[in-house]
Backbone bond lengths (Angstrom), bond angles and torsions (degrees), N, CA, C in turn:
res aa  C-N    CA-C-N  psi(-1)  N-CA   C-N-CA  omega(-1)  CA-C   N-CA-C  phi
1 M - - - 1.468 - - 1.529 109.34 -
2 L 1.323 117.82 124.07 1.461 122.39 -179.50 1.514 110.20 -68.97
3 T 1.347 116.33 133.02 1.465 119.31 -174.37 1.520 114.43 -125.88
4 S 1.316 118.82 10.78 1.458 118.37 179.19 1.516 109.65 -157.05
5 L 1.317 116.16 143.59 1.456 121.88 177.24 1.517 109.38 -128.22
6 K 1.323 116.87 131.37 1.460 120.45 170.87 1.524 107.39 -87.64
7 Q 1.337 117.03 128.22 1.456 119.15 -169.83 1.536 112.69 -125.56
8 I 1.311 114.75 140.63 1.455 122.22 170.85 1.523 105.34 -120.48
9 R 1.347 117.42 107.65 1.458 120.12 -165.91 1.529 112.99 -114.84
10 S 1.338 115.17 147.19 1.462 123.14 170.31 1.519 112.87 51.08
11 A 1.317 116.77 42.36 1.461 120.36 -179.96 1.519 111.12 -111.37
12 Q 1.343 116.48 34.60 1.459 119.59 174.22 1.526 109.37 -80.68
13 K 1.315 115.76 155.57 1.462 120.63 -176.81 1.519 112.21 -57.15
14 L 1.345 118.61 -44.56 1.455 119.16 -175.07 1.525 111.93 -67.17
15 V 1.342 118.25 -24.89 1.460 120.91 174.32 1.521 110.05 -78.60
16 L 1.323 117.05 -45.99 1.457 121.21 -179.63 1.522 111.76 -65.58
17 D 1.342 117.02 -26.35 1.472 120.09 176.05 1.525 111.64 -58.72
18 E 1.333 117.08 -29.01 1.463 121.06 179.71 1.521 111.44 -65.99
19 Y 1.339 116.50 -16.93 1.466 121.73 179.52 1.529 111.84 -116.22
20 G 1.331 115.93 11.86 1.453 120.05 -179.77 1.516 113.69 72.22
21 L 1.332 117.47 23.16 1.464 121.30 -175.26 1.529 112.70 -120.42
22 G 1.324 117.06 12.92 1.450 119.94 -175.51 1.515 114.05 -57.54
23 H 1.334 116.36 -33.32 1.461 120.12 -178.53 1.529 112.68 -68.18
24 L 1.340 116.61 -12.41 1.460 121.10 -179.29 1.530 113.08 -100.64
25 A 1.337 117.41 7.40 1.467 120.42 -172.90 1.525 112.10 -56.51
26 Y 1.314 117.48 -50.69 1.472 119.68 -178.89 1.523 110.33 -61.83
27 E 1.322 116.64 -48.30 1.466 120.97 -176.81 1.523 112.14 -61.30
28 L 1.329 117.34 -43.83 1.467 120.83 -179.14 1.525 111.17 -63.39
29 N 1.322 117.23 -41.75 1.463 120.20 -179.52 1.523 111.79 -68.01
30 V 1.322 117.09 -42.98 1.461 120.04 178.43 1.521 110.71 -60.60
31 R 1.330 115.66 -48.76 1.467 119.30 -176.00 1.525 111.54 -66.94
32 A 1.321 117.29 -39.93 1.465 120.26 178.18 1.526 110.51 -61.10
33 A 1.319 116.09 -43.42 1.467 120.00 179.32 1.519 111.01 -64.96
34 Q 1.318 116.89 -41.23 1.465 120.20 179.81 1.523 111.59 -63.25
35 L 1.322 117.21 -42.67 1.467 120.81 178.97 1.526 110.97 -63.46
36 A 1.337 115.88 -45.43 1.470 119.74 179.71 1.524 110.53 -63.43
37 K 1.323 116.98 -40.41 1.462 120.94 -178.68 1.525 110.88 -65.83
38 A 1.332 116.83 -39.86 1.462 120.15 179.52 1.527 111.04 -62.56
39 E 1.330 116.69 -42.19 1.466 120.32 179.13 1.521 111.45 -69.98
40 A 1.317 116.63 -39.11 1.463 119.84 178.18 1.525 110.71 -61.85
41 D 1.318 116.13 -43.51 1.465 120.02 179.05 1.526 111.17 -64.73
42 R 1.333 117.03 -34.63 1.465 120.95 -178.40 1.531 111.67 -65.01
43 F 1.333 116.61 -34.53 1.459 120.47 -176.63 1.535 113.71 -101.05
44 S 1.308 117.30 -7.69 1.460 120.75 -176.17 1.527 111.32 -69.47
45 T 1.325 115.08 141.14 1.465 121.22 176.34 1.531 108.34 -132.50
46 P 1.325 118.00 160.92 1.471 119.31 176.58 1.521 112.45 -58.50
47 E 1.338 116.47 -34.26 1.460 120.39 -179.78 1.527 111.97 -74.99
48 K 1.318 116.43 -32.81 1.461 120.84 -178.30 1.525 109.65 -140.19
49 P 1.315 116.99 81.09 1.471 119.44 179.18 1.525 111.26 -69.04
50 R 1.319 116.07 148.41 1.466 121.74 177.45 1.521 108.96 -109.33
51 F 1.318 115.49 138.79 1.457 121.41 179.47 1.528 109.93 -123.72
52 V 1.307 115.55 154.55 1.463 121.57 177.93 1.521 108.98 -111.24
53 V 1.321 115.67 121.67 1.461 122.00 177.76 1.525 108.40 -107.75
54 G 1.302 116.93 119.70 1.461 121.38 178.21 1.514 110.10 -80.78
55 A 1.335 116.20 106.15 1.468 120.72 -175.97 1.528 110.03 -88.01
56 M 1.328 114.78 128.97 1.458 122.10 -177.56 1.520 107.70 -114.27
57 G 1.324 115.89 107.47 1.458 121.21 -175.13 1.513 113.61 -71.23
58 P 1.340 117.13 176.42 1.463 122.28 -173.77 1.521 114.46 -78.91
59 T 1.315 118.48 -0.87 1.469 125.97 -171.25 1.521 109.45 67.70
60 T 1.307 116.47 -176.14 1.467 121.53 177.95 1.523 111.78 -95.52
61 K 1.333 116.54 10.05 1.468 121.40 -179.09 1.528 109.53 -119.01
62 T 1.326 115.84 145.37 1.465 121.11 172.12 1.519 107.71 -128.76
63 L 1.315 116.26 112.43 1.459 121.00 -172.76 1.517 113.07 -58.53
64 S 1.332 117.73 -38.46 1.465 121.05 -176.25 1.519 113.49 -82.74
65 V 1.332 117.27 -14.97 1.467 120.03 -172.99 1.517 112.13 -115.75
66 T 1.322 116.86 -60.67 1.466 120.12 -174.45 1.514 113.79 -102.32
67 G 1.331 117.31 -20.35 1.462 119.36 -176.10 1.521 109.80 68.52
68 G 1.321 116.21 -138.14 1.449 120.47 177.29 1.518 114.40 89.13
69 T 1.315 116.99 -5.06 1.458 122.19 175.77 1.522 107.67 -159.96
70 T 1.313 116.82 -176.57 1.458 120.95 179.35 1.530 110.00 -118.39
71 F 1.316 115.62 162.91 1.462 120.48 177.32 1.522 110.19 -59.18
72 S 1.326 116.58 -44.86 1.467 120.43 -178.41 1.517 111.86 -62.70
73 E 1.337 116.51 -38.68 1.464 120.17 179.19 1.524 110.96 -65.87
74 L 1.326 116.47 -41.05 1.465 119.67 176.65 1.524 111.00 -62.92
75 V 1.317 116.92 -42.03 1.467 120.21 178.25 1.523 110.09 -57.17
76 R 1.336 117.13 -45.76 1.465 120.65 -179.65 1.525 111.31 -61.70
77 N 1.326 116.14 -41.92 1.470 120.03 179.95 1.527 111.62 -65.67
78 Y 1.319 116.73 -43.82 1.459 119.74 179.23 1.526 111.53 -68.04
79 E 1.326 116.87 -35.99 1.468 119.87 178.59 1.527 110.37 -62.00
80 E 1.340 116.52 -45.67 1.465 120.07 -179.91 1.525 110.98 -62.34
81 Q 1.329 116.47 -45.02 1.461 119.48 -179.56 1.525 111.34 -65.13
82 A 1.328 116.99 -44.82 1.465 120.24 179.77 1.525 111.22 -61.41
83 R 1.324 116.21 -42.66 1.471 119.83 179.61 1.523 111.20 -62.08
84 A 1.339 115.86 -40.00 1.460 120.10 178.59 1.530 111.50 -65.62
85 L 1.318 116.94 -41.92 1.458 120.64 -179.79 1.527 111.33 -67.64
86 I 1.329 116.38 -34.59 1.462 120.33 174.79 1.526 109.94 -66.00
87 D 1.338 116.48 -46.37 1.464 120.51 179.24 1.526 111.49 -63.82
88 G 1.327 116.79 -27.60 1.463 121.40 177.97 1.512 113.52 -82.28
89 K 1.335 117.25 2.61 1.467 124.23 173.95 1.528 114.60 76.35
90 C 1.331 117.50 32.08 1.469 119.04 171.85 1.529 109.58 -63.88
91 D 1.332 115.19 153.83 1.458 120.56 -179.68 1.524 112.58 -91.67
92 A 1.326 117.22 -20.31 1.468 122.36 -179.78 1.515 107.76 -159.57
93 L 1.323 116.63 165.80 1.457 122.44 177.18 1.522 109.19 -121.04
94 L 1.328 115.59 143.95 1.465 121.70 -176.55 1.524 110.53 -131.08
95 L 1.317 116.72 118.77 1.469 121.87 168.96 1.518 106.24 -87.17
96 E 1.343 116.66 110.06 1.460 118.33 -170.40 1.526 113.00 -121.52
97 T 1.330 114.53 167.37 1.464 122.94 -177.82 1.524 109.68 50.69
98 S 1.310 116.27 39.54 1.464 121.86 -175.12 1.526 110.34 -72.77
99 Q 1.330 115.55 126.13 1.459 121.82 -176.57 1.519 113.01 -119.24
100 D 1.335 116.13 -13.88 1.456 121.57 -173.10 1.528 108.05 -142.16
101 M 1.327 117.15 119.99 1.457 120.21 -175.70 1.518 112.32 -63.76
102 L 1.326 118.52 -28.75 1.462 119.70 176.23 1.521 110.50 -63.92
103 N 1.331 117.11 -40.04 1.461 119.90 175.34 1.530 110.86 -62.80
104 V 1.326 116.13 -42.21 1.467 120.40 179.56 1.527 110.04 -60.66
105 K 1.320 116.77 -42.87 1.465 119.80 -179.17 1.525 111.29 -68.33
106 A 1.336 116.88 -35.56 1.462 119.58 174.55 1.521 109.97 -64.56
107 G 1.333 116.07 -42.06 1.459 120.17 177.61 1.514 111.67 -61.78
108 F 1.320 116.42 -43.12 1.467 120.83 179.60 1.525 110.91 -62.80
109 K 1.326 116.71 -43.69 1.464 120.30 179.72 1.531 110.29 -64.19
110 G 1.336 116.44 -42.78 1.461 119.81 177.73 1.519 112.13 -61.71
111 I 1.326 116.60 -40.81 1.460 121.28 178.73 1.524 110.41 -64.40
112 Q 1.333 117.06 -43.00 1.468 120.22 178.67 1.524 110.90 -61.35
113 E 1.324 117.05 -38.70 1.462 120.20 178.24 1.529 110.54 -66.38
114 A 1.333 116.41 -38.18 1.467 120.11 177.32 1.524 110.96 -65.31
115 F 1.321 117.00 -38.56 1.468 120.50 176.41 1.525 110.55 -60.28
116 Q 1.327 116.29 -42.67 1.456 120.90 -179.02 1.529 110.80 -65.81
117 Q 1.335 116.74 -41.24 1.456 120.57 -177.06 1.520 112.42 -69.99
118 T 1.328 116.94 -38.32 1.464 120.63 -176.32 1.526 112.84 -89.86
119 G 1.322 116.82 -18.91 1.453 119.87 -174.60 1.514 113.07 73.19
120 I 1.328 116.71 13.20 1.468 122.64 -179.97 1.523 108.78 -120.47
121 Q 1.301 117.09 131.22 1.460 121.71 178.43 1.524 109.10 -118.52
122 L 1.326 116.28 121.16 1.455 122.46 -179.13 1.528 110.76 -105.53
123 P 1.322 117.30 157.84 1.470 119.73 173.23 1.526 110.29 -60.90
124 L 1.326 115.79 145.31 1.465 122.11 179.18 1.518 110.02 -111.39
125 M 1.325 115.86 135.76 1.460 123.03 174.44 1.524 107.89 -122.37
126 V 1.328 117.36 147.93 1.462 121.66 178.74 1.519 108.85 -133.23
127 S 1.322 116.14 134.78 1.466 120.66 177.14 1.525 108.76 -135.90
128 G 1.320 115.57 130.96 1.457 120.98 -179.95 1.518 111.68 -106.99
129 T 1.306 115.92 176.69 1.454 120.63 174.53 1.519 108.68 -134.33
130 I 1.319 115.49 134.06 1.462 122.48 -177.74 1.520 109.38 -105.56
131 E 1.329 115.70 130.26 1.461 121.53 179.93 1.529 110.21 -77.81
132 P 1.352 117.19 166.36 1.474 120.41 -179.84 1.525 114.15 -56.65
133 M 1.344 118.14 -24.71 1.464 118.88 179.70 1.524 112.23 -78.05
134 G 1.340 117.69 -1.58 1.450 120.61 173.37 1.510 115.86 97.38
135 T 1.336 117.56 7.48 1.458 121.88 178.65 1.519 109.61 -136.30
136 T 1.322 115.95 170.78 1.454 119.40 169.95 1.525 109.17 -67.64
137 L 1.310 116.68 169.88 1.459 120.59 178.90 1.524 111.26 -58.19
138 A 1.336 116.90 -32.50 1.463 121.43 179.86 1.525 112.87 -84.19
139 G 1.345 118.16 -3.26 1.460 120.63 171.78 1.512 117.68 106.47
140 Q 1.335 119.12 0.37 1.461 120.25 -178.99 1.526 111.63 -84.95
141 D 1.339 116.95 140.38 1.461 118.91 169.72 1.528 108.07 -82.60
142 I 1.333 116.69 176.00 1.467 119.67 -172.15 1.523 111.75 -64.90
143 E 1.330 118.44 -33.32 1.465 120.18 178.84 1.529 110.96 -66.47
144 A 1.324 116.36 -47.48 1.462 119.99 179.50 1.525 110.59 -63.30
145 F 1.327 116.14 -38.85 1.462 120.95 178.88 1.529 110.34 -59.45
146 Y 1.328 116.32 -48.93 1.466 119.50 -178.47 1.532 111.81 -65.85
147 I 1.319 116.69 -45.20 1.467 120.21 -178.13 1.527 110.75 -60.60
148 S 1.333 116.69 -35.79 1.466 121.08 -177.68 1.526 112.91 -67.31
149 L 1.328 117.42 -23.66 1.461 119.29 -177.04 1.522 113.99 -115.50
150 E 1.331 117.16 1.60 1.462 120.38 -177.27 1.521 111.91 -57.38
151 H 1.345 116.61 -35.43 1.462 120.12 -178.05 1.525 112.88 -65.79
152 M 1.343 117.57 -16.63 1.462 121.08 178.85 1.522 112.01 -74.13
153 K 1.339 115.88 -11.83 1.463 122.89 179.52 1.534 112.62 53.77
154 P 1.330 117.33 52.26 1.463 119.17 175.94 1.522 110.62 -70.07
155 I 1.326 117.01 153.31 1.461 118.93 176.64 1.525 110.33 -78.84
156 S 1.335 117.12 -18.49 1.466 119.92 175.12 1.516 110.04 -150.83
157 V 1.331 115.08 150.49 1.468 123.08 172.58 1.523 105.92 -134.06
158 G 1.319 116.43 139.45 1.460 117.64 -178.98 1.501 113.15 -164.07
159 L 1.329 114.78 -163.18 1.456 122.57 -179.58 1.516 109.81 -128.46
160 N 1.324 115.83 144.99 1.460 120.81 174.55 1.519 109.39 -144.15
161 C 1.312 115.28 174.30 1.464 123.33 176.60 1.530 110.62 65.57
162 A 1.334 118.40 -127.68 1.474 124.55 178.82 1.523 111.20 60.70
163 T 1.316 116.05 -149.24 1.463 120.88 -170.07 1.521 113.47 -98.52
164 G 1.303 117.96 -7.38 1.451 121.31 -174.77 1.517 110.13 133.04
165 P 1.331 118.43 173.29 1.465 120.70 -172.66 1.518 115.39 -67.48
166 E 1.337 118.71 -33.46 1.466 119.36 -175.52 1.517 111.83 -57.49
167 F 1.321 116.91 -42.97 1.460 121.58 -177.19 1.527 112.06 -67.26
168 M 1.329 116.52 -20.78 1.463 120.35 -177.52 1.522 113.78 -83.82
169 T 1.316 118.03 -9.35 1.467 121.35 -168.88 1.523 113.27 -51.70
170 D 1.321 117.67 -57.20 1.469 120.62 -176.75 1.523 111.81 -64.05
171 H 1.331 116.23 -37.25 1.460 120.33 -177.32 1.534 110.82 -70.10
172 I 1.325 116.97 -41.30 1.464 120.39 178.26 1.529 110.42 -66.64
173 R 1.323 116.94 -40.02 1.463 120.68 177.89 1.536 110.11 -59.76
174 T 1.320 116.06 -46.81 1.465 120.20 -179.91 1.518 111.62 -64.54
175 L 1.323 116.57 -45.99 1.460 120.41 -179.87 1.530 111.17 -59.99
176 S 1.318 116.04 -41.64 1.458 120.55 179.75 1.527 111.82 -61.03
177 S 1.324 116.65 -31.56 1.467 120.42 -176.79 1.528 113.18 -78.91
178 I 1.338 117.86 -17.72 1.467 119.71 -175.52 1.523 114.05 -116.96
179 A 1.323 118.07 -19.43 1.464 120.81 -172.08 1.524 112.00 -73.91
180 K 1.331 115.51 134.97 1.465 121.69 174.22 1.523 110.98 -94.61
181 S 1.322 115.67 5.43 1.460 122.24 178.46 1.524 108.70 -115.38
182 A 1.326 116.47 -179.01 1.459 120.85 169.97 1.528 108.66 -66.15
183 V 1.329 116.93 155.77 1.469 122.39 177.93 1.526 108.59 -116.47
184 S 1.329 115.80 131.20 1.465 121.09 -179.23 1.522 110.88 -115.33
185 C 1.332 115.08 156.04 1.465 121.38 177.42 1.515 108.63 -150.41
186 Y 1.329 116.87 116.15 1.468 119.26 174.82 1.540 108.93 -142.66
187 P 1.323 115.41 87.26 1.466 121.42 -175.14 1.525 112.94 -81.95
188 N 1.331 114.12 171.10 1.460 120.83 170.78 1.521 110.35 -68.63
189 A 1.316 115.43 164.03 1.462 121.00 173.03 1.530 108.46 -84.54
190 G 1.326 116.00 62.85 1.457 121.04 -177.15 1.513 111.18 77.66
191 L 1.327 116.01 -160.93 1.461 122.05 178.43 1.529 110.54 -100.00
192 P 1.335 118.04 144.78 1.466 119.52 179.00 1.527 111.41 -75.47
193 D 1.329 116.12 153.23 1.457 120.25 174.41 1.519 109.57 -84.98
194 E 1.336 116.71 -171.41 1.466 120.34 -176.38 1.523 113.10 -65.92
195 E 1.317 117.26 -14.56 1.460 121.37 178.23 1.532 112.09 -102.64
196 G 1.324 115.59 7.95 1.459 119.54 177.99 1.513 114.72 79.66
197 Q 1.322 117.48 16.68 1.459 121.54 -179.48 1.532 110.60 -94.97
198 Y 1.317 115.47 141.18 1.468 121.75 178.28 1.530 109.52 -104.34
199 H 1.338 116.13 139.61 1.458 118.43 -170.36 1.529 114.70 -119.83
200 E 1.324 118.57 5.41 1.463 120.58 175.72 1.530 108.33 -72.38
201 S 1.310 117.49 119.44 1.468 121.07 -176.04 1.525 110.78 -71.82
202 P 1.332 117.13 158.02 1.471 119.53 176.72 1.524 112.93 -55.59
203 A 1.329 117.07 -44.12 1.467 120.23 -178.04 1.518 111.56 -65.14
204 S 1.336 116.67 -42.06 1.463 120.97 -178.84 1.523 111.26 -65.30
205 L 1.324 116.62 -48.63 1.468 120.44 -179.29 1.528 110.64 -62.16
206 A 1.327 116.05 -43.11 1.462 119.85 -177.80 1.523 111.53 -61.73
207 K 1.314 117.48 -41.51 1.470 120.88 -178.76 1.527 111.27 -66.66
208 K 1.331 116.58 -38.13 1.465 119.78 -178.90 1.530 111.47 -68.10
209 I 1.331 116.82 -42.46 1.463 119.31 178.92 1.525 110.18 -70.65
210 A 1.324 116.30 -38.73 1.463 120.15 178.47 1.528 111.17 -61.29
211 A 1.327 117.00 -31.16 1.470 119.87 177.55 1.527 110.74 -62.07
212 F 1.337 117.54 -37.24 1.472 120.74 175.09 1.531 110.10 -63.55
213 A 1.337 114.88 -44.54 1.465 119.68 -178.22 1.526 110.99 -63.52
214 K 1.323 116.92 -37.32 1.466 120.40 179.52 1.527 111.68 -65.56
215 E 1.331 116.42 -25.99 1.465 120.43 176.13 1.525 111.71 -77.86
216 G 1.331 116.46 -7.34 1.464 120.23 -179.27 1.514 113.42 82.23
217 W 1.347 116.66 26.25 1.458 120.45 -175.22 1.524 113.83 -95.52
218 L 1.326 119.25 -15.72 1.464 121.08 -166.75 1.525 113.56 -124.53
219 N 1.338 113.47 151.75 1.461 122.29 171.75 1.521 111.97 -119.34
220 I 1.328 116.32 -28.54 1.462 122.01 -176.62 1.521 108.61 -133.18
221 V 1.332 116.71 131.19 1.458 120.70 179.56 1.522 109.62 -130.44
222 G 1.324 115.72 158.12 1.448 120.24 179.40 1.506 110.70 179.51
223 G 1.331 116.33 -164.86 1.452 120.94 -178.33 1.505 111.60 -133.00
224 C 1.333 116.00 150.08 1.463 122.03 -179.94 1.535 108.35 -112.66
225 C 1.325 118.00 -133.27 1.459 122.22 -173.88 1.530 111.47 -58.20
226 G 1.315 115.55 136.16 1.455 120.97 176.52 1.508 115.10 83.71
227 T 1.325 118.30 -5.88 1.461 119.64 179.20 1.525 110.01 -88.59
228 T 1.313 115.57 152.35 1.461 123.60 -175.50 1.525 109.45 -126.92
229 P 1.337 117.93 173.48 1.465 118.85 173.67 1.526 113.18 -53.60
230 A 1.329 116.54 -31.77 1.469 119.64 178.67 1.525 111.14 -66.33
231 H 1.338 116.97 -37.12 1.470 120.17 176.92 1.534 110.61 -64.24
232 I 1.333 116.19 -44.43 1.460 119.99 -178.01 1.529 110.73 -66.83
233 Q 1.332 116.75 -37.92 1.463 119.61 178.14 1.525 111.10 -64.72
234 A 1.337 116.05 -44.54 1.468 119.86 179.19 1.526 110.81 -62.77
235 L 1.323 116.27 -39.94 1.460 120.66 179.49 1.527 110.96 -66.33
236 S 1.325 115.99 -43.06 1.457 120.37 178.40 1.523 111.01 -59.74
237 D 1.328 116.12 -41.58 1.462 120.19 178.94 1.531 111.44 -64.34
238 E 1.330 116.72 -38.49 1.472 120.97 -176.78 1.528 112.50 -69.19
239 V 1.332 117.00 -36.29 1.474 119.60 -173.63 1.519 113.28 -100.32
240 R 1.318 116.72 -0.49 1.466 120.89 -172.49 1.531 113.56 -52.11
241 T 1.304 116.57 -40.26 1.473 120.22 -175.11 1.530 113.32 -99.72
242 L 1.331 117.15 2.70 1.463 120.50 -176.80 1.532 111.19 -84.77
243 Q 1.315 115.90 147.88 1.448 121.28 176.80 1.530 110.17 -82.41
244 P 1.323 117.88 135.03 1.473 119.16 176.41 1.524 111.22 -68.83
245 R 1.297 114.94 161.06 1.461 121.95 178.83 1.530 110.93 -59.21
246 H 1.320 116.35 139.78 1.465 121.13 173.20 1.523 108.88 -73.95
247 I 1.315 116.85 128.09 1.462 121.51 -178.72 1.520 109.32 -92.63
248 N 1.309 115.81 114.91 1.464 122.03 177.79 1.522 109.01 -96.27
249 R 1.308 116.51 107.99 1.469 120.61 -175.44 1.518 112.95 -88.93
250 E 1.322 116.98 1.49 1.458 120.49 176.52 1.527 109.40 -86.29
251 S 1.326 116.31 140.39 1.461 120.70 179.55 1.527 108.90 -136.35
252 P 1.324 117.50 88.60 1.463 120.32 -176.65 1.523 113.42 -71.81
253 Q 1.323 117.44 -16.87 1.455 120.68 -175.44 1.525 111.36 -90.79
254 H 1.330 115.48 151.25 1.456 122.10 172.84 1.525 107.42 -97.99
255 T 1.308 116.27 130.03 1.467 119.22 -175.87 1.517 111.25 -136.61
256 V 1.317 115.15 146.24 1.459 123.25 169.30 1.521 106.32 -140.83
257 S 1.319 116.53 162.20 1.465 117.48 179.04 1.512 111.16 -156.06
258 G 1.311 114.02 154.58 1.445 123.77 167.92 1.510 103.87 -127.80
259 I 1.325 116.98 -112.09 1.458 120.27 171.30 1.526 109.94 -71.71
260 E 1.329 116.51 -37.33 1.454 121.56 178.88 1.524 109.68 -118.36
261 P 1.334 117.40 153.47 1.463 119.69 179.23 1.522 111.73 -82.72
262 L 1.306 115.84 152.92 1.459 121.66 169.33 1.521 106.98 -125.94
263 I 1.318 116.07 110.49 1.454 122.38 178.07 1.530 106.58 -106.97
264 Y 1.317 116.49 114.82 1.461 118.64 -171.85 1.527 112.08 -128.08
265 E 1.325 114.46 154.64 1.453 122.63 179.25 1.526 108.81 -125.43
266 D 1.318 116.21 170.28 1.468 120.81 -179.33 1.523 111.68 -58.69
267 S 1.337 116.41 -32.02 1.461 119.92 -178.01 1.522 112.93 -67.38
268 M 1.346 116.76 -15.50 1.466 120.56 -178.49 1.524 112.37 -88.18
269 R 1.302 117.23 -7.92 1.461 119.61 -175.18 1.524 111.43 -71.97
270 P 1.344 117.74 154.09 1.464 126.39 0.91 1.529 112.33 -81.58
271 L 1.330 115.55 152.76 1.452 122.28 172.56 1.521 107.80 -103.75
272 F 1.309 115.80 131.77 1.460 120.46 -178.94 1.523 109.39 -100.36
273 V 1.309 115.81 128.05 1.453 121.83 179.29 1.517 108.30 -108.32
274 G 1.329 115.36 119.12 1.457 119.55 178.39 1.523 109.90 -87.24
275 E 1.323 116.53 112.40 1.454 120.43 -176.92 1.528 109.42 -95.48
276 R 1.333 115.27 118.79 1.467 119.70 -176.11 1.535 112.40 -91.55
277 T 1.334 117.19 -25.62 1.462 119.55 -177.60 1.529 108.77 -96.35
278 N 1.336 114.70 75.42 1.462 120.74 -175.48 1.530 107.87 -141.57
279 V 1.315 116.54 117.72 1.464 120.14 -175.90 1.523 112.24 -68.95
280 I 1.321 117.66 -18.75 1.467 120.84 177.71 1.516 111.14 -85.90
281 G 1.337 116.02 -39.89 1.460 119.75 -175.18 1.513 115.04 -89.75
282 S 1.334 118.19 -10.85 1.463 120.44 -177.35 1.525 109.86 -134.79
283 R 1.340 115.99 112.55 1.465 119.99 178.29 1.522 111.14 -64.38
284 K 1.340 115.66 -37.67 1.466 119.62 -179.39 1.522 110.35 -63.19
285 F 1.313 116.37 -44.35 1.457 120.15 -179.68 1.530 110.55 -65.80
286 K 1.339 116.25 -40.06 1.466 120.39 178.73 1.526 110.37 -61.60
287 R 1.347 116.01 -41.38 1.475 119.90 179.51 1.529 110.78 -64.97
288 L 1.331 116.74 -42.36 1.459 120.63 179.91 1.521 111.37 -62.89
289 I 1.331 116.26 -39.72 1.461 120.10 178.22 1.528 109.78 -65.80
290 A 1.330 115.83 -45.17 1.467 119.99 -179.15 1.520 111.23 -61.45
291 E 1.343 116.39 -36.34 1.461 120.82 -178.71 1.528 111.90 -87.39
292 Q 1.345 116.34 -2.03 1.465 122.66 179.29 1.529 111.85 54.73
293 K 1.321 115.22 41.86 1.458 119.99 179.64 1.525 110.59 -89.10
294 S 1.336 114.93 154.90 1.463 120.57 177.64 1.518 110.12 -63.59
295 L 1.312 115.37 138.07 1.467 120.01 -179.10 1.520 111.61 -108.48
296 K 1.319 117.64 15.34 1.461 120.09 -174.21 1.517 112.43 -55.85
297 K 1.333 116.15 -40.93 1.457 119.36 -176.78 1.522 112.31 -92.81
298 Q 1.342 115.98 -22.56 1.454 117.90 -172.17 1.529 113.52 -91.88
299 Q 1.352 116.65 -28.46 1.458 116.18 -166.41 1.528 112.71 -80.73
300 K 1.328 113.38 140.66 1.462 121.93 172.26 1.522 105.26 -134.75
301 L 1.319 116.20 112.03 1.450 118.86 -168.38 1.516 113.73 -68.88
302 L 1.317 116.77 -58.20 1.455 119.64 -177.94 1.510 109.50 -136.44
303 V 1.293 116.23 135.22 1.458 121.40 174.52 1.516 107.36 -121.73
304 L 1.323 116.19 114.07 1.461 120.02 -179.75 1.508 109.86 -83.62
305 K 1.316 116.74 131.71 1.467 120.87 -177.68 1.515 109.66 -119.65
């Protein structure tokens, strides 16, 4: 069971531009990856190999919630970062702390473009974060989140950050029951206080995450904000003898999702799809097309009923 991730986070150009460092985005990512790789190689053994995962954060923009950028701009930023991490010899790429599926899709497209440019294709991992209300910031529950990215064929899908492991229990259980990939979990060390300090002890955090692993829900474990080498060591000790989750790659169900998932079987048919962008069925849409007006705010492609 993997118990540690080397991460290079939030180093996209549009984030670094906020600090006047955008022109260094490629260089910073390459060098960070090279440093992590050198240390991983120094400690790697045949019995316990070390890998470097280039973590690509959600940026400071959320396309579905706050806007502030475009899909194409995010793709360019993710492509540059992914290319740099590949050139820096990372072993895999991770889209992490994902809060908005549009951002995830921009990240995926950017990564695919980087694969094409470099001629190198690395394993992809995806990790989301669920807010206290039980959904991502953009409103998806864990089922909808997973279904929306299943086609990307990540080697793992999981949860990180958030408020700590206790809040993740139901979401990790659900994800474990539907995922055809490995499942990861690396929460914060609880919530920070007013001074930004985290107080979840290594022993406490390790036992809580290990409880998930004992249920057979996890393949990859680790720590996010507030965790230290002591947390990772305690976690490694707790899960050392545990069996990883069995990965069931069969998916007998048909699923689609938007904000909410739709899991359907033959017995549910027929399913009626209300099509809103139809010049025959919608006078308003026909008028907008005739007037060649922007449909950014008006269009709704498919509504499943």
